[in-house]
C-alpha positions in Angstrom: -263.8 -115.9 -50.0 -266.3 -114.2 -47.7 -266.9 -110.5 -48.2 -265.9 -108.2 -45.3 -268.5 -106.1 -43.5 -266.9 -102.9 -44.9 -267.2 -104.2 -48.5 -270.8 -105.2 -47.9 -271.5 -101.8 -46.5 -269.8 -100.1 -49.4 -271.9 -102.2 -51.8 -275.1 -101.3 -50.0 -274.2 -97.6 -50.0 -273.6 -97.6 -53.7 -276.9 -99.4 -54.2 -278.7 -96.7 -52.1 -277.1 -93.9 -54.0 -278.1 -95.5 -57.3 -281.6 -95.9 -56.0 -281.9 -92.2 -54.9 -280.4 -91.0 -58.3 -282.6 -93.3 -60.4 -285.6 -92.0 -58.4 -284.5 -88.5 -59.5 -284.4 -89.7 -63.1 -288.0 -90.9 -62.9 -289.1 -87.6 -61.5 -287.2 -85.5 -64.0 -288.7 -87.6 -66.8 -292.1 -86.3 -65.8 -291.1 -82.6 -66.3 -293.6 -81.0 -68.7 -296.1 -83.8 -68.3 -297.4 -83.4 -64.8 -297.4 -80.5 -62.3 -294.5 -80.8 -59.9 -296.6 -80.6 -56.7 -298.9 -83.4 -57.9 -295.8 -85.6 -58.5 -294.5 -84.8 -55.1 -297.8 -85.6 -53.4 -298.4 -88.9 -55.3 -294.9 -90.1 -54.8 -295.1 -89.1 -51.2 -298.3 -91.0 -50.6 -296.9 -94.2 -52.2 -293.5 -93.8 -50.4 -295.2 -93.2 -47.0 -297.4 -96.3 -47.5 -294.4 -98.5 -48.5 -292.2 -97.2 -45.6 -295.1 -97.8 -43.1 -295.5 -101.4 -44.3 -291.7 -102.0 -44.2 -291.4 -100.5 -40.8 -294.3 -102.5 -39.4 -293.0 -105.8 -41.0 -289.5 -105.1 -39.5 -290.8 -104.2 -36.1 -289.4 -100.7 -36.4 -292.6 -98.8 -36.2 -293.0 -97.0 -32.9 -294.9 -93.9 -32.0 -293.7 -93.8 -28.4 -291.4 -90.9 -29.0 -290.0 -88.7 -26.1 -291.2 -85.0 -26.2 -287.6 -83.7 -26.9 -287.4 -86.0 -30.0 -290.8 -84.9 -31.2 -289.6 -81.4 -31.5 -286.4 -82.5 -33.3 -288.5 -84.7 -35.7 -290.7 -81.7 -36.5 -287.7 -79.6 -37.3 -286.3 -82.4 -39.4 -289.6 -82.8 -41.3 -289.7 -79.0 -42.1 -286.1 -79.1 -43.3 -286.7 -82.2 -45.4 -289.8 -80.8 -47.0 -288.1 -77.5 -47.9 -285.1 -79.5 -49.3 -287.5 -81.6 -51.4 -289.2 -78.5 -52.8 -285.9 -76.8 -53.7 -284.4 -79.9 -55.1 -287.3 -81.1 -57.3 -288.0 -77.6 -58.6 -284.3 -77.4 -59.6 -284.4 -80.9 -61.0 -287.3 -80.0 -63.4 -285.2 -77.2 -64.9 -281.5 -78.1 -64.8 -279.2 -81.0 -65.8 -279.3 -83.8 -63.3 -275.5 -84.2 -63.1 -275.0 -80.5 -62.3 -277.6 -80.6 -59.5 -276.2 -83.9 -58.1 -272.7 -82.4 -58.2 -273.8 -79.5 -56.0 -275.4 -81.9 -53.5 -272.0 -83.6 -53.1 -271.0 -80.7 -50.9 -273.5 -81.8 -48.2 -271.0 -83.7 -46.0 -268.7 -80.7 -46.0 -271.6 -78.4 -45.0 -272.6 -80.8 -42.2 -269.0 -80.9 -40.9 -268.9 -77.1 -40.9 -272.4 -77.0 -39.3 -271.3 -79.4 -36.6 -268.4 -77.2 -35.7 -270.5 -74.0 -35.6 -273.6 -75.4 -33.9 -272.2 -78.2 -31.7 -268.7 -77.0 -31.1 -267.1 -80.1 -32.7 -263.4 -79.7 -33.4 -262.5 -79.1 -37.1 -258.8 -78.6 -37.8 -257.2 -76.5 -40.5 -256.9 -79.4 -42.9 -260.6 -80.2 -42.9 -261.5 -76.5 -42.9 -259.3 -76.2 -46.0 -261.1 -79.1 -47.6 -264.4 -77.4 -46.9 -263.3 -74.2 -48.5 -262.0 -76.1 -51.5 -265.3 -77.9 -51.8 -267.2 -74.5 -51.7 -264.9 -73.3 -54.5 -265.9 -76.4 -56.5 -269.6 -75.6 -56.0 -268.9 -72.0 -57.3 -267.3 -73.5 -60.5 -270.5 -75.5 -61.0 -272.9 -72.7 -60.3 -270.8 -69.9 -61.8 -272.7 -66.8 -60.5 -272.6 -63.9 -62.9 -272.3 -66.0 -66.0 -274.8 -67.1 -68.6 -274.7 -70.6 -67.1 -276.0 -69.3 -63.8 -279.7 -69.5 -63.0 -282.1 -69.3 -60.1 -282.3 -73.1 -60.2 -278.6 -73.4 -59.2 -279.4 -71.3 -56.2 -282.2 -73.7 -55.3 -279.6 -76.5 -55.5 -277.4 -74.7 -52.9 -280.5 -74.1 -50.7 -281.2 -77.8 -50.9 -277.8 -78.5 -49.5 -278.4 -76.0 -46.6 -281.8 -77.5 -45.7 -280.4 -81.1 -46.0 -277.6 -80.1 -43.7 -280.1 -78.8 -41.1 -281.9 -82.1 -41.4 -278.7 -84.2 -40.9 -277.6 -82.0 -37.9 -280.9 -82.4 -36.2 -280.8 -86.2 -36.9 -277.6 -86.4 -34.9 -279.4 -85.2 -31.8 -282.2 -87.8 -32.0 -282.2 -90.5 -29.3 -280.9 -93.9 -30.4 -284.1 -95.4 -29.2 -286.2 -93.7 -32.0 -286.3 -96.2 -35.0 -284.8 -94.8 -38.2 -287.8 -96.0 -40.3 -290.2 -94.2 -38.0 -288.3 -91.0 -38.5 -288.2 -91.7 -42.3 -292.0 -92.3 -42.3 -292.7 -88.9 -40.6 -290.4 -87.2 -43.1 -292.1 -88.9 -46.1 -295.5 -87.8 -44.9 -294.3 -84.2 -44.4 -293.1 -84.1 -48.0 -296.4 -85.5 -49.3 -298.3 -82.9 -47.3 -296.1 -80.2 -48.8 -297.1 -81.4 -52.3 -300.8 -81.4 -51.3 -300.8 -77.9 -49.8 -298.7 -76.2 -52.6 -300.5 -78.2 -55.2 -303.8 -76.5 -54.5 -302.7 -73.8 -56.9 -302.0 -76.2 -59.7 -304.4 -77.9 -62.2 -303.9 -81.6 -61.5 -304.6 -84.2 -64.1 -305.1 -88.0 -64.3 -301.7 -89.7 -64.9 -301.5 -92.0 -67.9 -299.9 -95.4 -67.7 -296.3 -94.1 -68.4 -296.6 -91.3 -65.8 -298.1 -93.7 -63.2 -295.3 -96.2 -63.8 -292.7 -93.5 -63.3 -294.2 -92.3 -60.0 -294.6 -95.8 -58.8 -291.0 -96.7 -59.8 -289.7 -93.6 -58.0 -291.5 -94.6 -54.8 -290.1 -98.1 -54.9 -286.6 -96.8 -55.6 -286.8 -94.4 -52.7 -287.9 -97.2 -50.4 -285.1 -99.4 -51.5 -282.6 -96.6 -51.1 -283.8 -95.8 -47.6 -283.6 -99.5 -46.5 -280.1 -100.1 -48.1 -278.6 -96.9 -46.7 -279.8 -97.9 -43.2 -278.3 -101.4 -43.7 -275.0 -99.9 -45.0 -274.6 -97.8 -41.9 -275.2 -100.8 -39.7 -273.0 -103.3 -41.5 -269.8 -101.5 -42.1 -267.7 -98.7 -40.4 -269.3 -95.4 -41.2 -266.0 -93.8 -41.9 -265.3 -96.5 -44.6 -268.8 -96.7 -46.0 -269.8 -93.0 -46.2 -267.4 -91.9 -49.0 -269.1 -94.4 -51.4 -272.1 -92.0 -51.4 -270.2 -90.1 -54.1 -270.9 -92.9 -56.6 -274.4 -91.3 -57.0 -272.7 -88.6 -59.1 -271.4 -91.2 -61.5 -274.9 -92.6 -61.9 -276.3 -89.1 -62.4 -273.8 -88.4 -65.2 -274.5 -91.7 -67.0 -278.2 -91.3 -66.6 -278.2 -87.7 -67.7 -276.3 -88.6 -70.9 -278.4 -91.7 -71.8 -281.9 -90.5 -70.7 -281.8 -86.8 -71.2 -278.8 -86.2 -73.6 -277.1 -84.0 -71.0 -273.3 -84.0 -70.6 -271.4 -81.7 -68.1 -269.1 -79.1 -69.5 -265.4 -78.8 -68.5 -265.9 -76.4 -65.6 -268.6 -78.6 -64.2 -266.3 -81.6 -64.4 -263.5 -79.6 -62.6 -265.9 -78.3 -59.9 -267.4 -81.8 -59.3 -263.9 -83.2 -59.0 -262.9 -80.6 -56.4 -266.1 -81.2 -54.4 -265.6 -85.0 -54.4 -261.9 -84.8 -53.6 -262.6 -82.4 -50.8 -265.3 -84.6 -49.3 -263.1 -87.7 -49.6 -260.2 -86.0 -47.9 -262.5 -84.8 -45.1 -263.8 -88.4 -44.6 -260.3 -89.7 -44.6 -259.1 -87.1 -42.1 -262.1 -87.7 -39.8 -261.4 -91.5 -39.9 -257.7 -90.9 -39.1 -258.5 -88.7 -36.2 -260.9 -91.3 -34.8 -258.4 -94.1 -34.8 -256.8 -94.8 -31.5 -253.3 -93.4 -31.1 -250.5 -95.8 -30.3 -249.3 -95.6 -26.8 -245.7 -94.3 -26.3 -243.7 -96.7 -24.1 -242.1 -95.0 -21.1 -238.4 -94.3 -21.3 
């Protein structure tokens, strides 16, 4: 039996989330071995090169960008570079499952941002889901307790910067190829690593470290390509919720690779965040469905 487009899209989305998460595993495995900015720069150079080749091969490389889109892409690059710095700094110092759980609040923050910035309608049900999701994040971060650290704050800042990136992306013209935008973003992140890395003592990676950086770059490329295909194959409202499978991959990888296992409150908080996001997706999909016409009496 042939697989439906929605199921294909869901499979591609799960593949993309696994790719992004396993990339994080590769980077975290380098903690204590190589300076963070050196890792960001080297991975960025490899990722940018691979994306440029893929975009050229697919005919999606175009530098004829309207002036209005250039400004939006510049804002997107700054937001993405900041998000990368916050996220990877936190990743070096906190459990990968906890950090990934915080990031699951991103769709809720984007929904709230769209309401505040673009005036999109958000009813009380989705607003309640957003507030519940923020409560879940607080259970994970737990400010004022011994579990709390500055790195948890960096995780929250990652979500805010990523929300700015996604909101700006919504305003880009449809004529601008996705891979071109992704290429500019990857270059911006690499440049961040180069500039901030001037304060670090870089060293020559050994075979293991080079393999992890190269693997991370390949995983990021694969994740970018599959998430673009996922959004083009299936309905976004059906496919998007499968992004939460990345949290499952992070929990399993954290346990197997780093011996990390979330505590009870992190489980509870993660569950609330995911449930809130799924409800928000479901509600948005329901509101987008055409209403049945009422026959005249």
